[in-house]
Structures are given as C-alpha cells and as structure tokens.
C-alpha positions in Angstrom: 4.9 189.0 -0.3 1.5 190.1 1.1 0.3 188.4 4.3 -2.1 185.5 3.9 -5.4 186.4 5.6 -6.4 184.0 8.5 -8.8 181.2 7.6 -10.8 182.1 10.6 -10.7 185.0 13.1 -11.5 185.0 16.8 -14.9 186.7 16.3 -15.9 183.8 14.0 -15.1 181.0 16.4 -18.7 180.8 17.5 -19.3 179.2 14.0 -17.2 176.2 15.2 -19.4 175.4 18.2 -21.9 172.6 18.0 -24.1 170.5 20.4 -21.3 168.0 21.1 -18.0 169.7 20.3 -16.5 173.1 19.9 -13.1 174.2 18.5 -10.6 176.8 19.8 -7.3 177.9 18.4 -4.4 175.8 19.6 -2.1 178.0 21.7 1.0 177.6 23.7 -1.2 177.4 26.8 -2.6 174.1 25.6 0.8 172.3 25.3 0.9 170.7 28.7 -2.8 169.8 28.7 -2.4 167.9 25.4 0.9 166.2 26.2 -0.4 163.4 28.4 -3.6 162.9 26.2 -1.5 162.3 23.1 0.8 159.8 24.9 -1.2 156.8 23.7 0.2 154.4 21.1 -3.4 153.6 19.9 -3.7 157.1 18.5 -0.6 156.8 16.4 -0.8 153.2 15.5 -0.8 153.7 11.7 1.1 157.0 11.3 3.7 156.8 14.1 3.6 160.6 14.2 4.4 160.2 17.9 6.0 157.2 19.4 5.7 156.5 23.2 9.4 156.1 23.9 12.0 157.8 26.1 12.1 160.6 23.5 8.3 161.2 23.6 8.5 164.7 25.2 10.9 165.9 22.5 8.7 164.4 19.8 5.6 166.0 21.2 7.3 169.4 21.4 8.3 169.2 17.8 4.8 168.1 16.8 3.1 170.9 18.8 5.5 173.5 17.5 4.5 172.4 13.9 0.8 172.7 14.9 1.2 176.2 16.1 3.1 177.1 12.9 0.1 176.0 10.8 -1.2 179.6 11.1 0.9 180.5 8.1 -1.4 178.4 5.8 -4.4 177.5 7.9 -5.1 176.9 11.6 -4.7 174.3 14.3 -7.5 173.7 16.7 -8.1 172.0 20.1 -11.3 170.1 20.1 -13.3 170.3 23.3 -16.6 168.7 24.5 -19.4 171.2 24.7 -21.0 169.6 27.8 -18.0 169.9 30.1 -15.1 171.6 28.1 -13.0 168.3 28.3 -10.2 168.2 25.7 -11.0 165.5 23.2 -8.2 166.0 20.6 -6.8 168.2 17.9 -7.4 168.9 14.2 -6.0 171.3 11.6 -7.0 173.2 8.5 -3.9 173.4 6.4 -2.5 173.7 2.9 -5.0 176.4 2.3 -4.8 178.1 -1.1 -7.2 181.0 -1.8 -6.1 181.1 -5.4 -7.3 177.6 -6.2 -9.9 177.6 -3.5 -9.1 174.4 -1.6 -7.7 173.2 1.7 -7.1 170.1 3.7 -8.4 168.9 7.0 -6.0 166.7 8.7 -3.7 165.9 11.6 -6.8 164.9 13.5 -6.7 162.8 16.6 -9.0 162.0 19.5 -8.7 160.3 22.8 -9.7 156.7 22.2 -12.5 156.8 24.7 -14.7 158.7 22.3 -13.8 156.9 19.0 -16.8 155.9 17.0 -19.1 158.4 18.7 -20.7 161.6 17.4 -17.8 164.0 18.1 -15.7 163.6 15.0 -18.8 163.8 12.8 -19.9 167.1 14.2 -16.4 168.5 14.2 -16.1 167.7 10.5 -19.6 169.2 9.8 -18.5 172.5 11.6 -15.3 172.7 9.6 -16.7 171.8 6.2 -19.7 174.1 6.6 -17.3 177.0 7.4 -14.9 176.2 4.6 -17.5 175.8 1.9 -20.1 178.4 3.0 -18.0 181.1 4.6 -14.6 180.9 3.0 -16.0 179.8 -0.3 -13.7 176.9 -1.1 -14.4 174.6 -3.9 -12.6 171.5 -2.5 -11.7 170.1 0.8 -9.5 167.0 0.9 -8.4 164.4 3.5 -5.2 162.2 3.3 -5.1 159.0 5.3 -2.4 156.3 5.8 -3.4 153.3 3.8 -3.2 151.0 6.9 -5.7 153.1 8.8 -8.9 151.5 7.7 -10.8 153.0 10.7 -10.1 156.6 9.6 -10.9 155.7 6.0 -14.3 154.5 7.1 -14.8 157.6 9.2 -14.1 159.9 6.2 -16.4 157.8 4.0 -19.2 158.2 6.6 -19.0 162.0 6.4 -19.2 161.9 2.6 -15.6 161.8 1.4 -15.0 160.4 -2.1 -12.0 158.2 -2.4 -9.9 159.5 -5.3 -6.9 157.3 -5.2 -3.7 156.1 -3.5 -0.4 157.9 -3.5 2.0 155.0 -3.5 5.2 155.1 -1.3 4.2 158.7 -0.5 6.2 159.1 2.7 8.3 157.4 5.2 7.0 157.2 8.8 9.1 158.1 11.7 9.7 154.4 12.4 11.2 154.0 8.9 8.2 152.2 7.3 7.0 153.3 3.9 3.4 154.7 3.9 0.9 154.9 1.1 -1.6 157.7 1.3 -5.3 157.4 0.5 -6.8 160.7 -0.8 -10.4 161.7 -0.3 -12.3 164.9 -1.1 -15.6 166.7 -1.0 -16.3 169.4 -3.6 -18.6 172.3 -3.5 -21.2 170.9 -5.9 -21.6 167.9 -3.7 -21.6 169.8 -0.4 -25.4 170.6 0.0 -26.3 166.9 -0.3 -23.4 165.7 1.8 -24.3 168.2 4.4 -27.8 166.9 4.7 -26.5 163.3 5.0 -24.1 164.3 7.7 -26.7 166.2 9.7 -29.0 163.2 9.5 -26.1 161.0 10.7 -25.4 163.3 13.6 -29.1 163.4 14.5 -29.1 159.6 14.7 -26.7 159.8 17.6 -28.9 162.3 19.5 -30.6 159.9 22.0 -27.4 158.2 23.1 -24.7 160.9 22.8 -26.7 163.7 24.5 -27.2 161.6 27.6 -23.5 160.5 27.6 -22.3 164.1 27.3 -24.6 165.5 29.9 -22.7 166.7 32.9 -24.4 165.6 36.2 -25.8 168.5 38.2 
C-alpha cells in the first residue's frame, strides 16, 4: 500500500500562524508540557476523554500516544499563543481521505482561561483555510458530544452547519452513552464562511490584542 502523503509539511507550517495563535506539530518533546495543562476536569466535562483520578498519568500517556499516531491519517498540533509562545491546547486534523476529499477537525481542547476568546476562532480559520485552499478538500466536519452545548455554539459561530445526531454513537470512558452531533462546512460555502469568520475575529481585535501583548 503506498504511503499516504502528509496533510502538511514542515515548510508549510508558516501557513498556520496568525495574529493570536500558531500551530506546531505535536511531538514527544511536548508530552510533559501538556500533561499538567490537560489535568483539568473542566476540559473533559462532556467527553471524559481524560479523568483526573489516580490513573490520570496512564490515561494521558495513552491519549498522547494516540495523538502522535494521527500522522497516519492527518496530523496532531499543539496550539501556542503568538504573543508569548504559551501553550493553549491541542487540536487534530484526522480521518483525512484524499479520494473523497474530506477530513475532520477534532480532539480540540484549550486551557479554560482562554475559553470564549479569539484563539479558537483564529485556529479554525487557519486550519479551514489550509484544508480548503491548499489541500483542496470539499468537506471538513466536526463531531461534538451532544451534552457539550458550549462547543456546539463555538462550531456554529465559525460557520458549521448542523447535519444531525448520531444516537448512542459511543460509550465514554466513564461508561455513559454519548450521542454525537455532526457539523460540516463544504467548499461551496467556504468563501462566504471565511469572510464571516474573518469579520468575527476582527471584532475581537481591540480587546484580544491588548490581552495577548507581552509587557516589555
């Protein structure tokens, strides 16, 4: 079976750099920096992907190993703040299929201190712009736990169209059934969605720029 070409190469990473955030490939060197940041029950309230118990370290290692393995069908990224290089969270492009020209953006999390600010919006703009305009995809989708209304609103703000609910789609690590809400953006919609997203990001300029500025 021929090797799947990478979704993005090192020399293209400059395309994933914005005014507020930039993305870098997740590597083994990031493991211990991310471990304490992810140890927050608020992040995993609806997915229980990680649970802050006495097995947290083992859970995190399994989670991070899976993130690194994403390179087989996409890429995992560490999200950093442009102003001071502070790690803000992680995200992944995954389930990429060049044949059918679609991929999923998911496994995204941020430290709670920046929830509701500009960072996720710009991160999604950078990724969507790259996938539609450079890779040439026709569809990018997002899947969200049905209980996570905050993340559903966030995807709707960036232009995602709610397609439906996958009922009893998976069982969370704590044994609770999870329904999955599916959103997507397709290529015909992207130019208008991009304009709306750029306008939304610009509306944060006066507050977010001052908040992200590193004192001299």
